[in-house]
N, C-alpha and C positions, 0 to 999 in steps of 0.2 A: 268196327269199321267195315268188316265184311258184309254185315247186314245192310249198311248204308249203300255199299256198292250194289248189292242185289236189288235194293229198292230203286236205285237210279236206273239200273238196267231194265227192271220191270216197267218203270214209267216210260222209258224211251221206247220199249217194245210195244207197250199199249198205244203210245202215240203213233208209232209207225203202222201198227195194224189198223188203227182207226183211220189214218190217212189213206191206207190202201182200200179200206171199206168205202170211205167217202168217194174216192176217185172212181171206184167200180160203179157205185150208184149214179154218180154224175155222168160217167161215160155212156151209160144207157140212154141218157137224154141229149147228149151232145150231137150237134148236127154239122158243125164246122170241122172240116178235116184237119186243118192246122191245129185247132184246139184239141181234137182227139189225139193228135200226135204228141202234143205237150202233156196231155194226161197220161199217155203211155210212158213217156220219159219220167214223169214225176212218180208214177206208180213204181217203176223199177228202182228209183232212188230210195223210196220207202222200203221196198223189198230188200235192197242191199243193206240198209241200216238194220233191219230186223235180222237178217242173216248174220251180220257182224255181232249183234247183241247175243244171238244164240251161240256163236263161237266163243265169245268172251264168257258167257254165263257158265260154261263148263268149268271155268277156273274157280268159281265161287260156290257152285251148287250142283248136285246131281239131278235136280228138278229142271223142269222147263220154265222159261220166262213167261210171265203173265201176258195174256193177250186181251183184247176187248171181249167182254162176255156177250152172250146172245142178246141180252136186254139192251146193252149199249148199241150193238149193231142194229137192232130193230129200231131203236130210237133215232139213230142216224139216218136210216133209210126213210123212216116216217117223216122226219124233219125235212129231208130233201124233197120228198114227194109233196108235202104241204107247201113248202116255200116256192115250188116250181109249178104248182097247179095252174096258175094264171100266167106266170112269166117264166118260160124255160129257155130264154135267150142265152147265148154264150156269155153275155155280160152278167146275167144273174147267176149262172153256174159258176163263173169265175169268182164272183162276189162271195158266194156260199163257201167255196173252197178257201178263199182268203180268210174268211172269218174263223174257220176251224184251224187253219194254219197259224193264225195269229194267237189263238189260245195255246197252241203247242209251243210257240216261241216263248210266250210268257212263262209257261210251266218249265220249259227248258232253261230259261235264264234264271228262274227261281232256283232250280236244282243246282245250277252252276254256282250261284252266289251263296247258297246255303251249305255247300259241300266242298269247300276248298281242299280238303284232305282226301278226297276220293282217289282211288287208285288211278294211275296214269292211263291204263287201257280203258277204264270206264269214263274218265274225263274226255278222252279222245273221241269216243263214239258219241258222247253227249254233245261235245262241241260241234262235231260234224253234223249231228242231227239238227241242231239249232241253226247252223250256217246253211244247211240244205233247205230248211224251211224258210229262212230269210230270203234265199235266192228264189225259192218257189213263189213267194209273194211278189217279188219283182217281175218274174215271168208272167204271173197271172194278171198283174196290173194292166198289161198290154191288151187284155181281152175285156176290160171293163167297158 
């Protein structure tokens, strides 16, 4: 079971670091001050989840949790650049973030459903991560 807990924590941390990367890349293109503020708030929520994962991870391993690798980071950057080449409106930026966030929600819900016996601290951060992403989608909808 310990291995399952590590896998869940790794996936949550990868999702959080990917979210931070995407927000960083989108922030460079954002022009609306209100939207930029939302991006800062969302970035800090992902950062907090990643910090919590790191704190919990020590209970299960002496290693560091997995993050997004350089290739995934580059692909995220490239994807955002390509999809915003013609349309870099706030609406388009919000849409791109929502698409990525929805993928994170799906993966998070899958982890919840497939790991009912995960440790309570692991379940807690996983549930908080999914809830945070669901809240993010609601926030981002206002900018479509």
